[in-house]
C-alpha positions in Angstrom: 39.1 110.3 132.6 42.4 107.3 133.4 44.7 107.5 136.5 48.2 108.7 135.6 50.7 106.3 135.8 52.9 108.3 138.8 55.2 104.9 139.3 57.0 105.5 135.7 57.2 109.1 135.9 59.0 108.2 139.5 61.2 106.0 138.2 62.0 108.0 135.3 62.7 111.1 137.5 64.6 108.7 139.9 66.7 107.2 136.9 67.7 111.0 135.7 68.9 112.4 139.6 70.6 109.3 139.4 72.3 109.6 136.2 72.9 113.1 136.8 74.4 112.5 140.1 77.1 110.0 138.4 78.0 112.5 135.4 78.9 115.4 137.9 80.6 112.6 139.9 82.7 111.9 136.7 83.2 115.7 136.3 84.4 115.9 139.6 86.9 112.4 139.2 88.2 114.0 136.1 89.0 117.1 137.2 90.4 116.1 140.5 93.0 113.5 138.8 94.1 116.7 135.9 95.0 118.4 139.6 96.6 115.7 141.0 98.6 114.0 137.8 101.2 116.8 138.2 102.2 115.6 140.9 101.4 111.5 140.5 105.1 110.2 140.4 106.0 112.4 143.6 103.5 110.9 145.3 104.0 107.1 144.4 107.5 107.1 145.3 106.9 108.7 148.6 104.6 106.2 149.4 107.1 103.8 148.1 110.0 105.3 150.4 107.1 104.7 153.1 106.5 101.5 153.4 109.7 100.5 152.7 111.6 103.0 155.6 108.3 102.4 157.8 109.6 99.0 159.6 112.4 100.9 160.8 110.8 103.8 162.2 108.4 101.5 164.6 111.9 99.9 165.4 113.3 103.1 166.5 109.8 104.4 167.9 110.4 102.8 171.3 114.1 105.1 172.0 112.2 108.2 171.3 109.1 108.1 173.3 107.2 107.4 170.4 107.7 110.5 168.7 107.1 109.5 165.1 107.3 112.9 163.8 110.7 113.2 165.7 112.0 109.6 164.3 110.5 109.8 160.9 112.8 113.2 160.4 115.4 111.7 161.9 115.6 108.5 158.8 115.3 111.1 156.2 117.9 113.2 157.7 120.7 110.0 157.8 118.8 109.0 154.3 119.8 112.5 152.7 123.5 112.0 154.0 123.7 108.4 153.0 122.1 109.7 150.0 124.0 113.3 149.7 127.9 112.5 149.8 128.2 109.3 147.8 126.9 111.8 145.3 128.5 114.7 145.7 131.8 112.4 145.9 131.2 110.6 143.0 130.2 113.9 141.4 133.6 115.5 142.2 135.8 112.6 141.0 133.8 112.5 137.7 134.4 116.7 137.1 137.9 116.3 137.8 138.6 113.1 135.9 136.6 114.7 132.9 139.1 117.8 133.3 142.1 115.8 133.5 141.0 113.9 130.3 141.0 117.3 128.7 144.2 118.4 129.8 145.7 115.9 128.1 143.9 115.5 125.1 144.4 119.2 124.8 148.1 119.4 125.3 148.5 116.4 122.5 150.3 114.4 125.1 147.1 111.6 125.0 148.5 108.6 122.8 147.0 104.9 122.9 149.3 102.6 122.1 149.3 100.2 118.5 147.8 97.0 119.2 149.1 93.5 119.3 149.5 91.5 116.5 147.2 88.4 117.9 144.1 90.9 117.6 144.3 90.5 114.0 143.7 86.4 113.8 140.8 86.8 115.8 137.6 85.0 114.6 135.4 87.5 112.6 135.8 90.8 113.9 139.6 90.9 114.2 140.6 92.4 111.1 138.1 95.3 112.2 139.2 95.8 115.4 142.7 95.2 114.3 143.1 98.7 111.6 140.1 100.5 114.2 142.8 100.3 116.8 145.3 100.8 114.8 143.4 104.2 113.1 143.1 104.9 116.8 146.7 105.1 118.1 148.4 106.7 115.0 145.5 109.5 113.8 142.9 110.4 116.3 142.1 113.2 115.3 140.8 112.0 111.7 139.3 109.3 113.2 137.3 111.7 115.4 136.2 113.3 112.5 135.2 110.4 110.7 132.7 109.5 113.6 131.8 113.1 114.3 128.5 113.2 114.2 127.8 109.5 115.9 129.8 111.3 118.7 127.4 114.1 118.1 124.4 112.2 118.9 126.7 109.9 121.3 127.0 113.2 123.4 123.6 114.6 123.2 121.9 111.0 124.6 124.8 111.4 127.3 123.6 115.3 128.1 120.0 114.0 128.0 120.7 110.8 129.5 122.6 113.0 132.6 119.9 115.9 132.5 116.8 113.5 133.2 119.1 112.0 136.2 119.0 114.7 137.9 115.7 115.7 137.8 115.1 112.2 139.0 117.3 113.3 141.9 115.2 116.2 142.6 112.0 114.4 142.5 113.9 111.7 144.3 114.2 114.3 147.3 111.4 115.5 147.5 109.7 112.8 147.6 112.2 111.0 150.6 110.3 114.5 152.7 106.7 113.3 151.3 107.4 110.1 152.8 108.6 111.5 156.3 105.0 113.4 156.4 103.5 110.0 155.3 105.3 108.2 157.9 105.1 110.6 160.7 100.9 109.2 160.3 101.9 105.9 159.4 99.5 104.1 161.7 96.8 106.5 160.5 97.5 105.9 156.7 97.6 102.2 157.2 94.1 102.4 158.4 92.8 104.2 155.9 94.3 101.8 153.5 91.9 98.9 155.0 89.1 101.3 154.6 90.0 101.6 151.1 90.5 98.3 150.8 87.6 96.8 152.6 85.1 99.2 150.7 86.0 98.1 147.4 86.8 94.7 147.6 84.8 93.8 150.7 85.5 93.4 154.8 87.0 90.2 154.4 89.5 91.0 152.0 90.4 94.8 153.5 93.3 93.9 155.7 94.4 90.9 153.9 95.0 92.7 150.6 96.6 96.0 152.1 99.3 93.9 154.2 99.6 92.1 150.8 100.2 95.5 149.1 103.1 96.7 152.2 105.0 92.9 151.7 105.2 93.0 148.0 106.2 96.6 148.1 109.0 95.8 151.1 110.0 92.6 149.4 110.8 94.0 145.7 113.0 97.2 147.7 115.2 94.8 149.6 116.0 93.1 146.4 116.4 95.8 144.7 118.7 96.8 146.9 120.0 93.5 148.2 120.8 93.1 143.9 122.9 96.4 143.7 124.7 95.3 147.0 126.0 92.1 145.6 127.0 94.0 142.1 128.8 96.3 144.2 130.7 93.9 145.9 131.4 91.0 143.0 132.4 94.4 140.9 134.6 96.5 143.4 136.7 93.5 144.1 137.7 93.3 140.9 138.3 97.2 140.4 140.3 97.1 143.7 142.6 93.7 142.6 143.1 95.4 139.1 144.3 98.5 140.4 141.6 100.4 139.0 141.9 104.4 139.8 139.0 105.4 142.0 138.4 101.8 142.5 135.6 102.9 146.0 133.6 105.4 143.3 133.4 102.9 140.9 132.4 100.3 143.1 129.5 102.8 144.6 128.3 103.8 141.4 127.8 100.7 140.5 125.1 100.7 143.8 123.7 103.7 143.2 122.9 103.4 139.3 121.6 99.5 140.7 119.3 101.0 143.2 118.6 103.2 140.1 118.0 100.2 138.1 120.3 101.0 135.5 122.5 98.2 134.2 126.0 97.8 135.9 127.3 97.8 132.2 127.4 102.0 132.3 130.1 101.8 134.3 131.8 97.8 133.5 132.0 98.6 129.6 134.1 102.2 129.9 136.5 100.6 133.0 137.1 97.1 130.5 137.9 99.2 127.4 140.3 101.6 129.8 142.2 98.4 131.1 142.6 96.9 127.4 143.5 100.0 125.6 145.6 101.4 129.1 147.1 97.5 129.5 146.9 96.0 127.0 145.3 92.2 125.7 146.9 89.5 127.7 145.7 86.4 130.1 145.0 89.1 133.2 142.9 91.7 131.0 141.2 89.0 129.4 140.1 87.2 133.0 138.7 90.5 134.2 137.2 91.3 131.1 134.9 89.0 131.3 134.9 88.6 135.1 133.5 91.9 135.8 131.2 91.9 132.3 129.8 88.9 134.2 129.0 90.5 136.8 127.5 93.4 135.7 124.6 91.2 133.8 124.3 89.5 137.6 121.3 91.2 138.4 119.2 89.4 135.4 120.0 85.7 137.2 120.1 87.3 140.9 116.3 88.9 140.7 114.8 85.3 140.6 116.3 84.2 143.2 115.6 87.8 145.3 112.7 89.2 144.7 109.5 88.1 145.8 110.4 86.7 149.4 108.5 86.7 152.3 105.4 87.3 149.6 102.5 85.5 150.0 101.9 84.6 146.3 104.3 82.7 144.6 107.5 84.3 143.3 106.9 84.1 139.5 104.1 86.4 140.1 105.8 88.6 142.0 109.4 88.6 138.9 106.9 89.0 136.4 104.7 91.7 137.5 108.4 93.7 138.2 109.9 92.9 135.2 106.7 93.8 133.2 106.3 96.8 135.4 109.6 98.0 134.8 109.1 97.4 130.8 105.7 99.5 131.0 106.4 101.4 134.0 109.8 102.2 134.5 111.5 102.4 137.5 108.2 103.0 139.1 105.9 100.1 137.5 109.3 97.7 139.1 106.7 98.7 142.2 103.5 99.0 141.0 103.8 96.2 138.8 104.5 93.0 141.2 102.1 94.9 143.6 98.8 94.6 140.8 99.5 91.8 140.2 100.0 90.0 143.3 96.4 91.2 144.9 95.1 90.3 141.1 96.2 86.9 141.8 94.6 86.9 145.6 91.9 88.0 144.2 91.1 85.4 141.2 91.9 82.7 143.7 90.1 84.1 146.3 86.7 84.1 143.2 87.4 80.9 142.3 87.8 79.1 145.7 84.3 80.8 147.5 82.2 79.0 145.0 78.1 78.7 146.2 77.2 74.9 147.2 75.9 73.0 144.6 72.7 71.5 147.1 70.9 70.7 144.5 73.4 68.4 142.7 74.1 67.1 146.0 70.4 66.2 146.8 70.7 64.5 143.1 73.5 62.1 143.9 71.8 61.1 147.2 68.3 60.5 145.4 
């Protein structure tokens, strides 16, 4: 009788065991992801906030006897006050303005001044703007009935936007609380990140990739806040000079929507319309409108200049990652995009530079 080939049987049994283990691990990973995915945005936001605010905790903890939890709690409470107070004041001002507008509209005292004759001479759109404005000044009710379907769609879209902003603000507040927990264990979290990256990309790359992710997130966050603050100053000064009612609150709204990566034109365009309707068309209103409109678009110029400062990758890499991430993933993509692109950029060039020595070629050249 021939001997039984035990080696192939052992090999097939080991391969079967490996496949079963891999399958069970894959099932476990999928199940864990499905359980975690409802909290994914919340945890990503919390991680971004924790990384952004942690340098402040490092500066303050020496004054509180290195009590990480106390410092993190203090930072989160101050952040809540900084966000909630302006948001409350802005909400009250908007509600009062809407209530006064409804009262004026119901009383019938609201009147739109007739357009100037010079508007009809504007190229291309002059006659259309003049006719529309003329009808609005003489028959506002008929104009509203004419555009009732469009106004209804606009109202529904506006309601959906407000609802989405409210839900996003609630998620942001919860993420801020979770970020405080992360900051209280900042050193442990950093060491865990280094271990994870070292396991994935090798011990020689763990610290570098962890530091790169951290610096990229902070650079993008500082750039976003800085751009929003610059826009607030540019637009707020114009509002104050022009005497716009509630100029301070409107400037604050520009800051908040800039941080949320919404266009400042949501504020500037209605203000421009308000100024033209109330003040008429003149040199001053035209200069104000052009300046405010350009200032509302200034973030498109400032982003290439401020995003990516202090990061160990070229600025275009961070900029492309931020813009592409925002297009594909929204506000969270604004932070995740540059991180992924920066890490990929570093790993790619490390792979390019770490080429094996061509000893055989050199020996052939020497011979």
